[in-house]
C-alpha positions, 0 to 999 in steps of 0.5 A, a space after each residue: 499500500 502506497 503511502 498517501 498522506 501528502 495527497 491529503 494532509 501535506 506540509 508544503 505544496 510546489 505548485 509547476 504551472 502556477 499563474 496569476 491569472 485565477 482563470 489558468 488552471 496553475 491559478 485556480 490551483 493557487 487560488 483554491 489552496 489560499 481558500 481551503 485555508 491551507 496552512 502548510 509552505 505554498 512554492 507557486 514554480 514558474 521559470 519567470 520567478 518572481 512572486 505570484 498571488 502574493 507567494 515568491 516563486 521558483 524557476 523549478 522544482 530543483 530549485 527548491 532547497 527542501 523538497 515538497 511534501 506534494 507537487 501539483 503540476 499544471 504544465 501542458 502536457 509535452 512539458 510534463 516528462 520533463 517536470 517528472 524528472 526534474 521532481 526525481 532528481 530534486 527529492 519529489 515522490 508524490 505527484 499530483 497531474 491534473 492534465 491529460 494529453 495521457 493513454 486517452 489521447 493518443 499513440 502520441 500519448 501513451 507514448 507519454 503515458 509509458 515515459 511518465 509510468 516508467 520515471 515512476 517506476 524507475 524513483 519509486 514515484 507516487 502519481 495520482 491522477 493525470 486527466 483529473 480534477 484535483 484532491 479536496 480534504 479538510 484544509 487542503 484543495 489542490 484543485 482548479 474546481 470552481 468552488 470548494 465542498 460545504 466541508 464535512 465527514 462526507 467523502 467521494 471518490 469519483 471516476 468524472 471530475 465532472 460529477 465531483 463538481 456537481 456534487 460541491 455544488 449539491 453540497 453547498 446548495 443543499 447542506 450536504 457534509 462533503 468535505 472529501 473529494 477525490 478526482 480519480 482520472 486515469 488512475 496511472 497508479 493510484 485507484 479507485 481501491 486505494 483511494 477507498 482503502 486510505 479514508 476507510 482508514 481515516 476516522 475523520 472521513 463517516 462515509 465514502 461515496 463513489 461514481 465508478 465506471 471501471 475497477 481494475 481489480 474487482 477481487 482486491 477492490 472486493 476485500 478493501 469495500 468490505 473492510 471499509 464497509 464492516 466500519 462505515 457505509 461505502 454508497 456506490 454510483 456505478 455509471 454503464 448499468 445500460 447496454 447504451 451507458 456501457 458503451 459510454 463509459 468505455 469511451 469514457 475510461 475504458 470501462 469493461 462493460 457489465 450489466 446491472 445485475 453483475 453490478 447490483 450483485 457485486 455491490 450487494 457482496 462488496 457491503 456497499 449500499 447501491 444507488 442508480 442515480 446522482 441524486 440519491 447519491 446525494 441523498 445518501 450523503 446528506 443522510 448518513 452525513 448526519 447518520 453515519 450508521 445509519 438506522 433501522 426500517 420502523 419509522 414513525 411518520 409525522 405530518 400536518 398534510 393528507 395528500 403529502 403523507 399519502 405520497 411519502 407513506 408510499 415512498 417509504 413502503 418502495 424503500 422498504 421502511 416499516 411504518 409501524 403501529 403507534 404503541 397503546 400509550 403513544 396512541 391514548 396520549 395523542 388521543 387526549 391532546 390532538 382535535 377531533 378531527 386528528 388521524 392518530 395514526 402512522 402516519 400521523 396527520 396534526 391537521 393544517 393548523 397545527 401550530 406550535 404547541 401541537 406540532 412539540 407535544 406529539 413530537 415530545 411523545 413520540 421522543 419517548 417511544 424509544 423501543 418502538 420507532 427506529 427514525 422520525 419522518 416530520 412533514 411540515 407544510 406551511 398554510 398560509 394562517 400558520 406562522 412557521 416561525 414558531 414551530 420551528 422555534 419550538 420544535 429544535 430544543 426538542 430535536 437537539 435532545 431527541 435519543 431518536 433519528 429525526 428527518 424533516 421536510 418543510 413544504 408549500 411557500 418558503 419565505 424564510 426558508 434560509 433561516 428555518 431550514 439552517 435551526 433545523 440542520 444545527 438541531 442535527 436534523 437533515 432538511 428536506 423540501 421533497 417529502 419523498 425524498 426525505 423517505 429516500 434517504 430515510 430507507 437509503 440510511 435503513 439498508 446500511 446495517 444490512 449492508 455493515 453485515 454482508 461485509 462482515 460476513 464476508 466470502 471468497 467466491 468470484 466477483 461478479 464484476 468483470 475488471 477492465 
């Protein structure tokens, strides 16, 4: 196993091809290093020298007195082999190569690929990339992507730079605690399994998300995935699950096509919680970011509107959740406290005119039933006649101290959405604008205990997935 710490927590970074303009690749990497709060030494490398974005530059890697922990290379492809030679000659051992122009770029690219591989092997170098968007970790970002993720315990390993950028945007827009992002690229030396092994051992990473089109060594990947999934959720989105998608994946990454059945069997064998879309991958990231060990299938659906409650119930059933009957004690309490028109069942319907007292009393009574439910899903439709602010202020303290996992959705015209969502998220509650999406998220969380059990059980049969 290679030492990957310099790619995630370096003490010093040299940026070969650094520039002043933030719109250039080298300039963007420098800017993002600063924006991430990187506290180590930053050394721009540019033949002109001088000062670049406030950092004294050097003319080459050979000009450094002490090798940097990580050298990020963003020069044009034809110049990269010479930079790798400079790295080897100056004691730089960990290289992150962002540009393409290698095995994916015809005969010339294949020659360049072979040359860099030979240099790496001869000098004991560890190479990430090439043809990737970079690596982002807590307090560190060697990337030219436009933005940085929100931060948190979720990590994404992606064979697509574009989807990595989409995940970053989603983390900002939907309060998804994504803190680590790896763009794998061509995987000259380091593949998905290498990064998965490293992040699986990182205690700061609470869940690992994967976007995978092809796996080099399915048996090795399975062994690593099982080890990680036994400790923390591994959620996998596998591209190329249709005949047409398989052809597209082969053109993109050189992946070997696999049927949807084979992918499903492989994910199950690995202990991976499989999703079929980027949307569901982000739902899983949001849920596991708050509840990294998932929870059981018994849920209470608490709503103040019938229609959304019905749709959420349908989705919960499809996801395999169990809307168990209310305990007699809880039913008795709620029949005394709720209007006669309210539905005292699961789902609970508090009626549209429910204010803070009705919401908070119902939630408080339900939270006592820790043996009956594994989680509580709340639907809060905001009608014109009820001010939602006091409802949120009443619910947040209860949620903060709750012994049961709680997910909450708000629907309607949310005039103070940002403030309401922030209050509940600060209380530890994942927030949604769609009750069905909330139920989907809960369903994904409820799949992890079984996936973890499969990872622990193991098995030595041949992997169902064909490698490249």
